[in-house]
C-alpha positions in Angstrom: 19.2 194.3 33.0 22.8 194.6 34.2 25.5 194.6 31.5 27.7 191.5 31.4 30.9 193.6 32.0 29.3 195.0 35.2 28.6 191.5 36.4 32.1 190.4 35.7 33.5 193.4 37.5 31.3 192.7 40.6 32.4 189.1 40.6 36.1 190.1 40.5 35.6 192.6 43.3 33.8 190.0 45.4 36.7 187.6 44.9 39.2 190.3 45.9 37.1 191.2 49.0 37.1 187.5 50.0 40.9 187.7 50.1 41.0 190.6 52.4 42.1 189.8 56.0 39.5 190.2 58.8 39.8 193.2 61.0 42.7 192.7 63.5 44.5 190.1 61.4 46.3 192.3 58.9 49.8 191.5 60.2 51.2 188.7 58.1 54.9 187.8 58.2 54.8 186.6 54.7 53.6 189.9 53.4 57.0 190.8 52.0 57.3 187.6 49.9 53.7 186.7 49.0 50.9 188.9 47.8 47.9 187.2 49.5 45.3 189.0 47.4 47.0 188.0 44.2 47.2 184.3 45.4 43.6 184.4 46.4 42.5 185.9 43.1 44.5 183.4 41.0 43.2 180.5 43.1 39.6 181.7 42.8 40.1 182.1 39.0 41.2 178.5 38.7 38.3 177.3 40.9 35.8 179.3 38.9 37.1 177.6 35.7 36.4 174.3 37.5 32.9 175.3 38.3 33.5 176.5 41.9 32.2 180.0 42.0 32.6 180.8 45.7 36.1 182.2 46.3 38.4 181.0 49.0 38.9 183.3 52.0 42.2 183.9 53.6 42.8 182.4 57.1 45.5 183.7 59.4 45.8 180.2 61.0 46.3 178.5 57.6 48.8 181.3 56.7 50.8 180.4 59.8 50.8 176.7 58.9 51.8 177.5 55.3 54.6 179.8 56.5 55.9 177.1 58.9 56.1 174.5 56.2 57.6 176.8 53.6 60.4 177.8 56.1 61.0 174.1 57.1 61.2 173.0 53.5 63.5 175.8 52.5 65.9 175.3 55.4 66.0 171.5 55.0 66.2 171.9 51.2 63.5 169.2 50.8 60.1 169.0 49.3 56.8 167.3 50.3 54.0 167.4 52.8 56.0 166.0 55.8 57.3 168.8 58.0 60.1 169.2 60.5 60.3 166.3 62.9 57.9 164.2 60.7 54.9 166.4 61.3 51.8 166.0 59.1 49.6 168.8 57.9 47.1 167.9 60.7 49.8 168.5 63.3 50.7 171.9 61.8 47.1 172.9 61.6 46.5 171.9 65.2 49.6 173.9 66.3 48.3 176.9 64.4 44.9 176.7 66.3 42.9 175.5 63.3 40.4 172.6 63.6 39.8 171.3 60.1 37.1 169.1 58.7 38.8 169.0 55.3 42.4 169.9 54.5 45.0 169.7 51.7 48.5 171.0 51.1 50.4 171.7 47.9 54.1 172.3 47.8 56.4 173.5 45.0 60.0 174.5 44.4 61.8 176.1 41.6 59.1 178.4 40.4 59.8 182.1 40.4 56.4 183.6 41.3 52.8 182.9 42.4 51.4 182.7 38.9 53.8 180.1 37.7 53.5 178.1 40.9 49.8 177.8 40.6 50.1 177.0 36.9 52.5 174.1 37.8 50.0 172.8 40.4 47.2 172.9 37.9 49.2 170.6 35.6 49.6 168.0 38.4 46.4 165.9 38.8 46.7 165.6 42.6 47.5 169.2 43.3 44.9 170.3 40.8 42.3 168.2 42.7 43.3 170.0 46.0 42.8 173.4 44.4 39.5 172.4 42.9 38.2 170.6 46.0 34.8 172.1 46.7 35.1 171.0 50.4 37.8 173.5 51.2 36.8 177.1 51.8 39.9 178.9 53.2 43.6 179.1 52.3 47.1 180.2 53.4 49.8 180.7 50.9 53.5 181.2 51.7 56.8 181.5 49.7 60.3 181.4 50.9 63.0 181.7 48.3 61.7 179.5 45.5 59.7 177.2 47.9 56.0 177.6 47.9 53.3 176.1 50.1 49.5 176.3 49.8 47.3 175.1 52.7 43.6 174.6 52.0 41.0 173.7 54.6 37.5 174.0 55.8 36.9 174.6 59.6 34.7 172.3 61.6 
């Protein structure tokens, strides 16, 4: 029988491994502002608390869509899911080369770090539902200043 602590350690390592970028996709322009592994671990922890054991995997395309929206919101000093020129999430995903069968987006401003941003989202019923949506399997997470964007999706 495997000790419980060993099982928890293996689950944690599996969650971290799921956040690692695929070979050839390590270059992320948000690397200086967002710790992708930390975001993935914290999102997976919240999802596990909601009964969703499979961790999200990081997607370079979703990362590009999240970065675009974070930049747009920061520059325009606005908040919401509508991007520059009135673009919807589906437009930004398409532009990033991602075909989604399910998608969602969370935005926040005024929070200082990843942990407090995710905690704020978990307090909002709609944003919490996005994070706990069992239909999404991948994520991109970007921060610019105190503006944060999480893009969640499942490819077709």
